[in-house]
PAKOLRO-839191 format. One line per 5 residues: their letters; for each residue x, y, z of N, C-alpha, C. Coordinates in nm, 4 decimals, padded with zeros to 6 digits. Example, Ala and Ser with C-alpha at 12.3 -4.5 7.8 and 13.67 -1.06 7.14 Angstrom:
<nufis>
AS) 01.3190,-00.5690,00.7800,01.2300,-00.4500,00.7800,01.3200,-00.3300,00.7800 | 01.2850,-00.2250,00.7080,01.3670,-00.1060,00.7140,01.2900,00.0030,00.7870 $
</nufis>
This chain:
<nufis>
XXXXX) -00.9758,-00.5464,00.9432,-00.8599,-00.5637,00.8575,-00.9001,-00.5335,00.7123 | -00.8218,-00.4548,00.6479,-00.8484,-00.4150,00.5102,-00.8133,-00.5294,00.4154 | -00.9068,-00.5612,00.3264,-00.8878,-00.6683,00.2291,-00.9193,-00.6144,00.0899 | -00.8623,-00.6806,-00.0099,-00.8900,-00.6432,-00.1485,-00.9342,-00.7688,-00.2223 | -01.0411,-00.7561,-00.2985,-01.0970,-00.8688,-00.3726,-01.1006,-00.8350,-00.5208 $
XXXXX) -01.0671,-00.9321,-00.6034,-01.0814,-00.9174,-00.7480,-01.2001,-01.0027,-00.7892 | -01.3017,-00.9385,-00.8469,-01.4272,-01.0059,-00.8771,-01.4580,-00.9891,-01.0254 | -01.4897,-01.1006,-01.0917,-01.5262,-01.0955,-01.2332,-01.6588,-01.0232,-01.2503 | -01.6721,-00.9540,-01.3645,-01.7966,-00.8834,-01.3955,-01.8084,-00.8685,-01.5463 | -01.9284,-00.8426,-01.5956,-01.9406,-00.8110,-01.7386,-01.8635,-00.6818,-01.7687 $
XXXXX) -01.7898,-00.6808,-01.8768,-01.7045,-00.5658,-01.9092,-01.7841,-00.4367,-01.9276 | -01.9102,-00.4459,-01.9705,-01.9883,-00.3241,-01.9953,-02.0652,-00.2774,-01.8718 | -02.0573,-00.3489,-01.7620,-02.1236,-00.3063,-01.6384,-02.0388,-00.1989,-01.5716 | -02.0960,-00.0780,-01.5552,-02.0221,00.0314,-01.4934,-02.1195,00.1320,-01.4348 | -02.0652,00.2352,-01.3741,-02.1473,00.3437,-01.3218,-02.2332,00.3031,-01.2037 $
XXXXX) -02.3551,00.3557,-01.2014,-02.4434,00.3350,-01.0873,-02.4758,00.1869,-01.0617 | -02.5049,00.1045,-01.1639,-02.5299,-00.0378,-01.1359,-02.4111,-00.1075,-01.0679 | -02.2902,-00.0717,-01.1075,-02.1720,-00.1293,-01.0438,-02.1630,-00.0845,-00.8981 | -02.1906,00.0426,-00.8728,-02.1940,00.0938,-00.7359,-02.2944,00.0149,-00.6514 | -02.4146,-00.0086,-00.7047,-02.5168,-00.0822,-00.6293,-02.4700,-00.2240,-00.5974 $
XXXXX) -02.4040,-00.2892,-00.6934,-02.3530,-00.4243,-00.6697,-02.2506,-00.4247,-00.5564 | -02.1582,-00.3291,-00.5579,-02.0555,-00.3219,-00.4538,-02.1198,-00.2931,-00.3178 | -02.2163,-00.2024,-00.3153,-02.2849,-00.1695,-00.1895,-02.3541,-00.2925,-00.1309 | -02.4210,-00.3690,-00.2153,-02.4872,-00.4904,-00.1670,-02.3848,-00.5940,-00.1222 | -02.2774,-00.6065,-00.1964,-02.1729,-00.7039,-00.1640,-02.1089,-00.6751,-00.0290 $
XXXXX) -02.0968,-00.5466,00.0057,-02.0302,-00.5071,00.1309,-02.1303,-00.4656,00.2393 | -02.2583,-00.4997,00.2191,-02.3634,-00.4644,00.3162,-02.3648,-00.3143,00.3461 | -02.3410,-00.2339,00.2429,-02.3386,-00.0872,00.2548,-02.2325,-00.0348,00.3510 | -02.1339,-00.1156,00.3809,-02.0217,-00.0710,00.4633,-01.9242,00.0070,00.3750 | -01.8416,00.0927,00.4351,-01.7455,00.1695,00.3548,-01.6564,00.0789,00.2699 $
XXXXX) -01.6395,00.1182,00.1450,-01.5545,00.0421,00.0543,-01.5119,00.1326,-00.0606 | -01.4086,00.0902,-00.1284,-01.3634,00.1541,-00.2517,-01.3651,00.0478,-00.3593 | -01.3860,00.0891,-00.4840,-01.3752,-00.0077,-00.5919,-01.3167,00.0583,-00.7154 | -01.2583,-00.0251,-00.7977,-01.1981,00.0201,-00.9225,-01.2452,-00.0717,-01.0339 | -01.3007,-00.0134,-01.1396,-01.3468,-00.0891,-01.2551,-01.2263,-00.1210,-01.3420 $
XXXXX) -01.1968,-00.2489,-01.3552,-01.0807,-00.2929,-01.4326,-01.1220,-00.3580,-01.5653 | -01.2435,-00.3306,-01.6105,-01.2917,-00.3909,-01.7356,-01.3707,-00.5173,-01.7074 | -01.3095,-00.6337,-01.7267,-01.3769,-00.7615,-01.7025,-01.3767,-00.8001,-01.5541 | -01.3042,-00.7250,-01.4731,-01.3030,-00.7481,-01.3284,-01.3162,-00.6147,-01.2570 | -01.3424,-00.6222,-01.1276,-01.3389,-00.5026,-01.0438,-01.2601,-00.5376,-00.9187 $
XXXXX) -01.1872,-00.4389,-00.8689,-01.1189,-00.4532,-00.7420,-01.2060,-00.3875,-00.6364 | -01.2308,-00.4576,-00.5271,-01.3084,-00.4037,-00.4167,-01.2190,-00.4061,-00.2937 | -01.2013,-00.2914,-00.2307,-01.1188,-00.2798,-00.1099,-01.2112,-00.2424,00.0056 | -01.2135,-00.3278,00.1085,-01.3069,-00.3094,00.2183,-01.2586,-00.3825,00.3433 | -01.3135,-00.3445,00.4568,-01.2908,-00.4191,00.5802,-01.3971,-00.5264,00.5982 $
XXXXX) -01.5023,-00.5214,00.5194,-01.6095,-00.6206,00.5234,-01.5602,-00.7503,00.4622 | -01.5918,-00.8617,00.5250,-01.5557,-00.9921,00.4692,-01.6541,-01.0279,00.3596 | -01.6013,-01.0591,00.2433,-01.6806,-01.1013,00.1278,-01.6519,-01.2494,00.1068 | -01.7526,-01.3237,00.0641,-01.7369,-01.4675,00.0430,-01.6615,-01.4933,-00.0881 | -01.5360,-01.4527,-00.0884,-01.4455,-01.4711,-00.2021,-01.3037,-01.4678,-00.1473 $
XXXXX) -01.2108,-01.5172,-00.2249,-01.0709,-01.5184,-00.1795,-01.0118,-01.3784,-00.1910 | -00.9637,-01.3221,-00.0792,-00.9024,-01.1890,-00.0870,-00.7642,-01.1955,-00.1510 | -00.7295,-01.0869,-00.2188,-00.5936,-01.0713,-00.2704,-00.5098,-01.0100,-00.1594 | -00.3835,-01.0390,-00.1599,-00.2941,-00.9769,-00.0626,-00.2822,-00.8289,-00.0957 | -00.3108,-00.7450,00.0018,-00.2969,-00.6007,-00.0166,-00.1514,-00.5645,00.0091 $
XXXXX) -00.0900,-00.5039,-00.0889,00.0508,-00.4690,-00.0788,00.0726,-00.3740,00.0383 | 00.1679,-00.4046,00.1226,00.2022,-00.3177,00.2353,00.3385,-00.2563,00.2078 | 00.3448,-00.1242,00.2119,00.4693,-00.0541,00.1821,00.5170,00.0226,00.3044 | 00.6470,00.0282,00.3209,00.7085,00.1021,00.4305,00.7645,00.2340,00.3790 | 00.7987,00.3212,00.4711,00.8570,00.4505,00.4362,00.9799,00.4284,00.3480 $
XXXXX) 00.9859,00.5035,00.2392,01.0983,00.4951,00.1467,01.0754,00.4008,00.0307 | 00.9760,00.3130,00.0411,00.9505,00.2194,-00.0689,00.8815,00.2910,-00.1843 | 00.9095,00.2404,-00.3051,00.8611,00.3002,-00.4290,00.7755,00.1976,-00.5020 | 00.6652,00.2444,-00.5630,00.5789,00.1561,-00.6413,00.5056,00.2352,-00.7483 | 00.4625,00.1642,-00.8510,00.3763,00.2236,-00.9529,00.2339,00.2303,-00.8982 $
XXXXX) 00.1551,00.3239,-00.9508,00.0169,00.3370,-00.9056,-00.0734,00.3803,-01.0194 | -00.2015,00.3580,-00.9993,-00.3075,00.4105,-01.0849,-00.4110,00.4741,-00.9933 | -00.4761,00.5775,-01.0419,-00.5815,00.6434,-00.9659,-00.6780,00.7084,-01.0626 | -00.8059,00.6766,-01.0490,-00.9101,00.7497,-01.1213,-00.9721,00.8444,-01.0201 | -00.9698,00.9735,-01.0504,-01.0190,01.0736,-00.9559,-01.1051,01.1765,-01.0277 $
XXXXX) -01.1882,01.2407,-00.9488,-01.2663,01.3540,-00.9961,-01.1978,01.4775,-00.9396 | -01.1241,01.5478,-01.0237,-01.0483,01.6645,-00.9796,-01.1412,01.7851,-00.9821 | -01.1673,01.8392,-00.8631,-01.2562,01.9548,-00.8547,-01.2296,02.0328,-00.7272 | -01.2824,02.1526,-00.7255,-01.2847,02.2358,-00.6058,-01.4296,02.2705,-00.5819 | -01.4645,02.2984,-00.4584,-01.6020,02.3374,-00.4293,-01.6073,02.4850,-00.3962 $
XXXXX) -01.7024,02.5539,-00.4597,-01.7293,02.6944,-00.4292,-01.8790,02.7106,-00.4141 | -01.9189,02.7609,-00.2977,-02.0609,02.7828,-00.2691,-02.1421,02.6569,-00.2958 | -02.0861,02.5407,-00.2572,-02.1569,02.4143,-00.2707,-02.1569,02.3532,-00.4093 | -02.0932,02.4180,-00.5068,-02.0898,02.3647,-00.6427,-01.9485,02.3200,-00.6777 | -01.9414,02.2120,-00.7559,-01.8121,02.1625,-00.8017,-01.7632,02.2476,-00.9186 $
XXXXX) -01.6381,02.2894,-00.9085,-01.5724,02.3632,-01.0160,-01.4642,02.2708,-01.0719 | -01.4740,02.2398,-01.2015,-01.3791,02.1492,-01.2655,-01.2753,02.2269,-01.3449 | -01.1549,02.1725,-01.3493,-01.0505,02.2300,-01.4335,-01.0817,02.1996,-01.5797 | -01.0268,02.2795,-01.6688,-01.0376,02.2480,-01.8110,-00.9696,02.1138,-01.8362 | -01.0199,02.0387,-01.9320,-00.9635,01.9060,-01.9609,-00.8170,01.9102,-02.0004 $
XXXXX) -00.7714,02.0213,-02.0592,-00.6318,02.0297,-02.1017,-00.5393,02.0890,-01.9944 | -00.5910,02.1137,-01.8747,-00.5100,02.1718,-01.7667,-00.4405,02.0620,-01.6861 | -00.3415,01.9987,-01.7492,-00.2725,01.8894,-01.6807,-00.1866,01.9412,-01.5656 | -00.1338,02.0619,-01.5757,-00.0533,02.1170,-01.4655,-00.1382,02.1329,-01.3398 | -00.2596,02.1826,-01.3543,-00.3505,02.1968,-01.2408,-00.3865,02.0622,-01.1799 $
XXXXX) -00.4076,01.9623,-01.2646,-00.4400,01.8269,-01.2161,-00.3215,01.7667,-01.1408 | -00.2030,01.7837,-01.1954,-00.0835,01.7305,-01.1290,-00.0624,01.8000,-00.9949 | -00.0843,01.9317,-00.9884,-00.0713,02.0048,-00.8622,-00.1752,01.9550,-00.7610 | -00.2980,01.9297,-00.8065,-00.4038,01.8765,-00.7200,-00.3598,01.7449,-00.6557 | -00.3064,01.6527,-00.7403,-00.2659,01.5226,-00.6864,-00.1429,01.5348,-00.5968 $
XXXXX) -00.0495,01.6190,-00.6311,00.0680,01.6369,-00.5443,00.0267,01.6886,-00.4064 | -00.0720,01.7786,-00.4006,-00.1228,01.8255,-00.2708,-00.1906,01.7131,-00.1938 | -00.2707,01.6336,-00.2629,-00.3375,01.5199,-00.1982,-00.2339,01.4177,-00.1500 | -00.1295,01.3970,-00.2293,-00.0249,01.3011,-00.1931,00.0454,01.3419,-00.0641 | 00.0768,01.4695,-00.0538,00.1446,01.5200,00.0659,00.0621,01.4915,00.1916 $
XXXXX) -00.0705,01.5083,00.1803,-00.1592,01.4818,00.2938,-00.1843,01.3326,00.3148 | -00.1431,01.2499,00.2181,-00.1729,01.1067,00.2213,-00.0502,01.0191,00.2407 | 00.0620,01.0787,00.2793,00.1788,00.9991,00.3143,00.2622,00.9484,00.1991 | 00.2573,01.0168,00.0847,00.3455,00.9769,-00.0248,00.3813,01.0987,-00.1090 | 00.4872,01.0826,-00.1866,00.5251,01.1857,-00.2827,00.5247,01.1245,-00.4212 $
XXXXX) 00.4963,01.2071,-00.5192,00.4899,01.1646,-00.6584,00.6288,01.1797,-00.7196 | 00.6798,01.0702,-00.7765,00.8091,01.0753,-00.8444,00.7921,01.0962,-00.9946 | 00.6966,01.0253,-01.0551,00.6615,01.0465,-01.1956,00.5098,01.0481,-01.2055 | 00.4576,01.1210,-01.3053,00.3132,01.1345,-01.3133,00.2686,01.1601,-01.4564 | 00.1650,01.0898,-01.4970,00.0981,01.1128,-01.6247,-00.0517,01.1169,-01.5970 $
XXXXX) -00.1246,01.1972,-01.6732,-00.2693,01.2008,-01.6558,-00.3396,01.2219,-01.7893 | -00.4623,01.1757,-01.7939,-00.5528,01.2057,-01.9044,-00.6880,01.2344,-01.8420 | -00.7667,01.3199,-01.9067,-00.8936,01.3582,-01.8447,-01.0011,01.3814,-01.9493 | -01.1241,01.3699,-01.9019,-01.2412,01.3989,-01.9841,-01.3608,01.4156,-01.8911 | -01.4661,01.4736,-01.9420,-01.5913,01.4829,-01.8689,-01.6732,01.3583,-01.9044 $
XXXXX) -01.7337,01.2960,-01.8031,-01.8158,01.1772,-01.8267,-01.9545,01.1973,-01.7673 | -02.0523,01.1348,-01.8293,-02.1899,01.1415,-01.7816,-02.2137,01.0273,-01.6833 | -02.2686,01.0613,-01.5690,-02.3064,00.9643,-01.4671,-02.4589,00.9603,-01.4647 | -02.5136,00.8398,-01.4702,-02.6585,00.8256,-01.4611,-02.6897,00.7287,-01.3492 | -02.7776,00.7714,-01.2594,-02.8294,00.6785,-01.1602,-02.9801,00.6726,-01.1794 $
XXXXX) -03.0513,00.6215,-01.0847,-03.1951,00.6005,-01.1028,-03.2725,00.7302,-01.1248 | -03.2297,00.8385,-01.0631,-03.3102,00.9602,-01.0640,-03.2476,01.0801,-01.1333 | -03.1228,01.0708,-01.1731,-03.0577,01.1904,-01.2251,-02.9471,01.1540,-01.3222 | -02.9045,01.2560,-01.3947,-02.7945,01.2429,-01.4891,-02.7115,01.3700,-01.4786 | -02.5805,01.3543,-01.4691,-02.4940,01.4707,-01.4553,-02.3557,01.4362,-01.5075 $
XXXXX) -02.2740,01.5385,-01.5291,-02.1372,01.5191,-01.5778,-02.0383,01.5509,-01.4664 | -01.9298,01.4724,-01.4642,-01.8202,01.4974,-01.3708,-01.6876,01.4803,-01.4441 | -01.5839,01.5328,-01.3827,-01.4485,01.5160,-01.4345,-01.4009,01.3739,-01.4066 | -01.3348,01.3146,-01.5034,-01.2683,01.1857,-01.4826,-01.1229,01.2027,-01.5231 | -01.0352,01.2002,-01.4248,-00.8924,01.2092,-01.4516,-00.8282,01.0774,-01.4130 $
XXXXX) -00.7587,01.0164,-01.5068,-00.6859,00.8921,-01.4822,-00.5383,00.9256,-01.4681 | -00.4860,00.8992,-01.3483,-00.3451,00.9222,-01.3184,-00.2708,00.7895,-01.3188 | -00.1477,00.7890,-01.3679,-00.0549,00.6773,-01.3524,00.0799,00.7375,-01.3173 | 00.1592,00.6630,-01.2439,00.2907,00.7146,-01.2084,00.3631,00.6260,-01.1097 | 00.4649,00.6849,-01.0512,00.5466,00.6190,-00.9488,00.5387,00.7049,-00.8236 $
XXXXX) 00.5165,00.6400,-00.7097,00.5114,00.7122,-00.5829,00.6122,00.6546,-00.4843 | 00.6439,00.7364,-00.3842,00.7340,00.6957,-00.2768,00.6627,00.7242,-00.1448 | 00.6557,00.6234,-00.0584,00.5881,00.6376,00.0699,00.6726,00.7237,00.1633 | 00.6095,00.8257,00.2250,00.6787,00.9147,00.3183,00.6266,00.9004,00.4614 | 00.5035,00.8495,00.4770,00.4439,00.8289,00.6095,00.3528,00.7069,00.5997 $
XXXXX) 00.3936,00.5971,00.6644,00.3221,00.4705,00.6501,00.1784,00.4792,00.7007 | 00.1553,00.5454,00.8134,00.0197,00.5536,00.8685,-00.0735,00.6320,00.7762 | -00.0286,00.7475,00.7273,-00.1110,00.8260,00.6355,-00.1355,00.7508,00.5048 | -00.0341,00.6807,00.4573,-00.0475,00.6050,00.3329,-00.1491,00.4918,00.3497 | -00.1433,00.4219,00.4616,-00.2387,00.3142,00.4897,-00.3808,00.3694,00.4952 $
XXXXX) -00.3977,00.4863,00.5549,-00.5289,00.5515,00.5586,-00.5758,00.5865,00.4177 | -00.4851,00.6350,00.3334,-00.5202,00.6685,00.1946,-00.5634,00.5435,00.1180 | -00.4991,00.4307,00.1428,-00.5399,00.3063,00.0770,-00.6803,00.2653,00.1206 | -00.7135,00.2910,00.2474,-00.8442,00.2521,00.3006,-00.9547,00.3499,00.2624 | -00.9246,00.4797,00.2637,-01.0300,00.5815,00.2448,-01.0308,00.6441,00.1064 $
XXXXX) -00.9215,00.6277,00.0310,-00.9158,00.6815,-00.1031,-00.8607,00.8229,-00.1088 | -00.8481,00.8735,-00.2301,-00.7930,01.0058,-00.2579,-00.9042,01.0921,-00.3169 | -00.9233,01.2099,-00.2611,-01.0276,01.2995,-00.3090,-01.1595,01.2714,-00.2392 | -01.2548,01.3606,-00.2621,-01.3842,01.3490,-00.1954,-01.4985,01.3178,-00.2909 | -01.4835,01.3511,-00.4166,-01.5948,01.3452,-00.5108,-01.5973,01.2142,-00.5886 $
XXXXX) -01.7163,01.1573,-00.6033,-01.7482,01.0444,-00.6930,-01.6951,00.9091,-00.6472 | -01.6576,00.8930,-00.5218,-01.6131,00.7619,-00.4751,-01.7218,00.6566,-00.4948 | -01.8461,00.6994,-00.4837,-01.9592,00.6093,-00.5052,-01.9561,00.5483,-00.6443 | -01.8957,00.6167,-00.7385,-01.8942,00.5694,-00.8770,-01.7605,00.5106,-00.9181 | -01.6781,00.4706,-00.8223,-01.5532,00.4019,-00.8524,-01.4329,00.4925,-00.8656 $
XXXXX) -01.4408,00.6128,-00.8115,-01.3286,00.7071,-00.8150,-01.2594,00.7079,-00.6793 | -01.1308,00.7427,-00.6784,-01.0590,00.7640,-00.5530,-00.9751,00.6482,-00.5027 | -00.9887,00.5288,-00.5597,-00.9131,00.4138,-00.5104,-00.7709,00.4166,-00.5667 | -00.6742,00.4249,-00.4783,-00.5329,00.4227,-00.5161,-00.4939,00.2768,-00.5377 | -00.4681,00.2399,-00.6608,-00.4336,00.1020,-00.6960,-00.2819,00.0939,-00.7090 $
X) -00.2213,00.0080,-00.6264,-00.0753,-00.0095,-00.6297,-00.0398,-00.1518,-00.6662 $
</nufis>
């Protein structure tokens, strides 16, 4: 059963150390997390010794606001190709395509983006960080439930990207 937990954390804790904390908390089981500043949301099927929040369940036709931090990219020959930071039309098209495959449609959408440096124990690299906010409408409950569990996009989930927060 999918559960969501809100856990307090130091506001400046982010990136790879936050990923390691979530991995240890969930015994390295699949999970998504979202850095909310002084707290983090962790969505997992693993039971954590904390009180779970009720995960909102939506049916076909229901409308809700959402947030999503994603790494918008395409892969060519094994390398990530990022859109220019000012290409909001390309980013919106990317999310609309992902939404169609994930059981929802976008009714309103805003985004902001920048390149961010990720540092872990052995490497340092830059990735796209696009923050989406908007209103969505559920079109397929099963696909939408899967999107809540597995996230949106493929890149950087380890670093807190891909969790659809509703």
